[in-house]
C-alpha positions as CSV (number, residue, x, y, z in Angstrom):
1,X,-72.9,13.5,-12.8
2,X,-70.6,11.6,-10.5
3,X,-71.8,9.9,-7.0
4,X,-69.9,10.5,-3.8
5,X,-69.2,8.0,-1.8
6,X,-69.7,8.2,2.1
7,X,-67.2,6.3,3.2
8,X,-64.8,7.9,5.7
9,X,-60.9,8.5,4.9
10,X,-58.5,6.2,6.4
11,X,-56.9,8.9,8.4
12,X,-60.2,10.6,10.0
13,X,-59.9,8.3,13.1
14,X,-56.3,9.1,13.8
15,X,-56.5,13.0,13.3
16,X,-59.8,13.3,15.1
17,X,-58.3,11.7,18.0
18,X,-55.3,13.9,18.1
19,X,-57.9,17.1,18.1
20,X,-59.5,15.5,20.7
21,X,-56.4,14.4,22.8
22,X,-55.5,18.4,22.2
23,X,-58.6,19.3,23.9
24,X,-61.3,20.0,20.7
25,X,-64.7,18.6,20.5
26,X,-65.4,17.3,17.4
27,X,-68.7,16.9,15.9
28,X,-69.7,15.2,12.5
29,X,-71.2,18.0,10.1
30,X,-72.4,17.0,6.7
31,X,-71.5,18.5,3.9
32,X,-68.0,18.5,5.6
33,X,-66.6,16.2,7.8
34,X,-66.4,17.7,11.1
35,X,-67.3,21.0,13.5
36,X,-64.7,21.3,15.8
37,X,-64.8,23.6,18.6
38,X,-61.4,24.8,20.1
39,X,-60.7,27.6,22.6
40,X,-64.0,29.0,22.5
41,X,-64.1,29.0,18.0
42,X,-66.0,26.6,16.2
43,X,-64.2,25.9,12.8
44,X,-65.3,23.4,9.9
45,X,-62.7,20.9,9.1
46,X,-62.6,18.6,6.1
47,X,-60.4,15.6,6.4
48,X,-58.8,14.2,2.9
49,X,-56.1,12.0,2.4
50,X,-52.8,13.1,1.3
51,X,-52.9,11.3,-2.3
52,X,-56.2,13.1,-3.6
53,X,-55.0,16.7,-2.9
54,X,-55.4,18.4,-6.3
55,X,-57.9,16.2,-7.9
56,X,-61.0,17.2,-9.4
57,X,-62.9,14.9,-7.4
58,X,-61.4,15.9,-3.9
59,X,-64.5,18.4,-3.2
60,X,-68.1,17.8,-3.9
61,X,-70.0,20.6,-6.0
62,X,-71.4,21.8,-2.6
63,X,-68.2,21.8,-0.5
64,X,-66.6,23.9,-3.4
65,X,-69.6,26.4,-3.3
66,X,-69.5,26.7,0.5
67,X,-65.7,26.9,0.8
68,X,-66.0,29.7,-1.7
69,X,-68.4,31.2,0.3
70,X,-66.5,31.1,3.5
71,X,-63.7,32.4,2.0
72,X,-65.5,35.3,0.4
73,X,-66.8,36.0,4.2
74,X,-63.7,35.4,6.0
75,X,-64.8,32.5,7.7
76,X,-62.4,29.9,8.8
77,X,-62.6,26.3,7.5
78,X,-59.5,23.8,7.8
79,X,-58.4,20.8,5.7
80,X,-56.6,18.2,7.7
81,X,-54.5,15.5,5.9
82,X,-52.0,14.9,8.3
83,X,-51.4,15.5,12.0
84,X,-49.2,18.2,11.4
85,X,-52.2,20.0,9.9
86,X,-54.0,19.3,13.2
87,X,-51.0,20.5,15.3
88,X,-50.8,23.8,13.1
89,X,-54.5,24.7,12.9
90,X,-54.8,23.6,17.0
91,X,-51.4,26.0,17.6
92,X,-50.5,22.8,19.5
93,X,-47.0,21.7,20.3
94,X,-45.9,18.2,21.2
95,X,-44.0,18.0,24.3
96,X,-41.1,16.0,25.1
Protein backbone atom coordinates (compact mmCIF):
# COMPACT_ATOMS: atom_id res chain seq x y z
CA UNK A 1 0.00 0.00 0.00
CA UNK A 2 1.53 3.37 -1.00
CA UNK A 3 2.28 6.01 1.57
CA UNK A 4 0.84 9.44 0.93
CA UNK A 5 2.94 12.46 1.70
CA UNK A 6 1.56 15.33 3.68
CA UNK A 7 3.56 17.94 1.82
CA UNK A 8 1.63 20.82 0.35
CA UNK A 9 1.41 21.43 -3.39
CA UNK A 10 3.57 24.35 -4.52
CA UNK A 11 0.57 26.11 -6.09
CA UNK A 12 -1.50 25.94 -2.90
CA UNK A 13 -0.38 29.16 -1.20
CA UNK A 14 -1.01 31.50 -4.16
CA UNK A 15 -4.39 29.90 -4.90
CA UNK A 16 -5.57 30.22 -1.30
CA UNK A 17 -4.26 33.78 -1.17
CA UNK A 18 -6.27 34.60 -4.30
CA UNK A 19 -9.41 33.06 -2.81
CA UNK A 20 -8.94 35.08 0.37
CA UNK A 21 -8.35 38.25 -1.64
CA UNK A 22 -11.68 37.59 -3.36
CA UNK A 23 -13.37 37.35 0.04
CA UNK A 24 -13.35 33.61 0.77
CA UNK A 25 -12.73 32.18 4.23
CA UNK A 26 -10.37 29.19 4.00
CA UNK A 27 -9.85 26.56 6.70
CA UNK A 28 -7.65 23.46 6.43
CA UNK A 29 -9.74 20.29 6.37
CA UNK A 30 -8.24 16.80 6.08
CA UNK A 31 -8.63 14.50 4.21
CA UNK A 32 -9.06 17.27 1.64
CA UNK A 33 -7.00 20.44 1.66
CA UNK A 34 -9.55 23.10 2.57
CA UNK A 35 -13.08 24.06 3.44
CA UNK A 36 -13.81 27.30 1.63
CA UNK A 37 -16.67 29.51 2.73
CA UNK A 38 -17.83 32.03 0.17
CA UNK A 39 -21.09 33.96 -0.11
CA UNK A 40 -22.81 31.83 2.50
CA UNK A 41 -21.78 28.44 1.10
CA UNK A 42 -19.12 26.00 2.34
CA UNK A 43 -17.34 23.81 -0.20
CA UNK A 44 -14.57 21.24 0.09
CA UNK A 45 -11.51 22.15 -1.98
CA UNK A 46 -8.64 19.93 -3.03
CA UNK A 47 -5.60 21.64 -4.53
CA UNK A 48 -3.57 19.73 -7.10
CA UNK A 49 -0.72 20.57 -9.38
CA UNK A 50 -1.60 20.33 -13.06
CA UNK A 51 1.15 17.80 -13.75
CA UNK A 52 -0.57 15.09 -11.65
CA UNK A 53 -3.97 15.38 -13.32
CA UNK A 54 -5.28 11.96 -14.26
CA UNK A 55 -2.53 10.00 -12.53
CA UNK A 56 -3.48 6.97 -10.46
CA UNK A 57 -2.05 8.45 -7.26
CA UNK A 58 -3.65 11.88 -7.73
CA UNK A 59 -6.13 11.25 -4.88
CA UNK A 60 -5.92 9.04 -1.82
CA UNK A 61 -8.38 6.14 -1.55
CA UNK A 62 -10.28 8.05 1.16
CA UNK A 63 -10.50 11.15 -1.05
CA UNK A 64 -11.80 9.09 -3.98
CA UNK A 65 -14.42 7.45 -1.76
CA UNK A 66 -15.59 10.77 -0.33
CA UNK A 67 -15.66 12.46 -3.73
CA UNK A 68 -17.87 9.65 -5.06
CA UNK A 69 -20.17 10.06 -2.05
CA UNK A 70 -20.36 13.85 -2.52
CA UNK A 71 -21.12 13.41 -6.21
CA UNK A 72 -23.84 10.84 -5.48
CA UNK A 73 -25.49 13.20 -2.99
CA UNK A 74 -25.14 16.29 -5.17
CA UNK A 75 -22.69 17.95 -2.76
CA UNK A 76 -20.19 20.39 -4.22
CA UNK A 77 -16.44 19.96 -4.14
CA UNK A 78 -13.84 21.80 -6.13
CA UNK A 79 -10.40 20.90 -7.41
CA UNK A 80 -8.15 23.90 -7.95
CA UNK A 81 -5.03 23.69 -10.09
CA UNK A 82 -4.80 27.22 -11.46
CA UNK A 83 -5.96 30.77 -10.74
CA UNK A 84 -8.58 30.27 -13.46
CA UNK A 85 -10.11 27.43 -11.39
CA UNK A 86 -10.42 29.71 -8.35
CA UNK A 87 -11.91 32.50 -10.44
CA UNK A 88 -14.39 30.09 -12.08
CA UNK A 89 -15.57 28.51 -8.84
CA UNK A 90 -15.86 31.78 -6.97
CA UNK A 91 -17.49 33.32 -10.05
CA UNK A 92 -15.08 36.22 -9.83
CA UNK A 93 -13.65 38.52 -12.45
CA UNK A 94 -10.41 40.38 -12.64
CA UNK A 95 -10.86 44.11 -12.93
CA UNK A 96 -8.59 46.36 -14.94
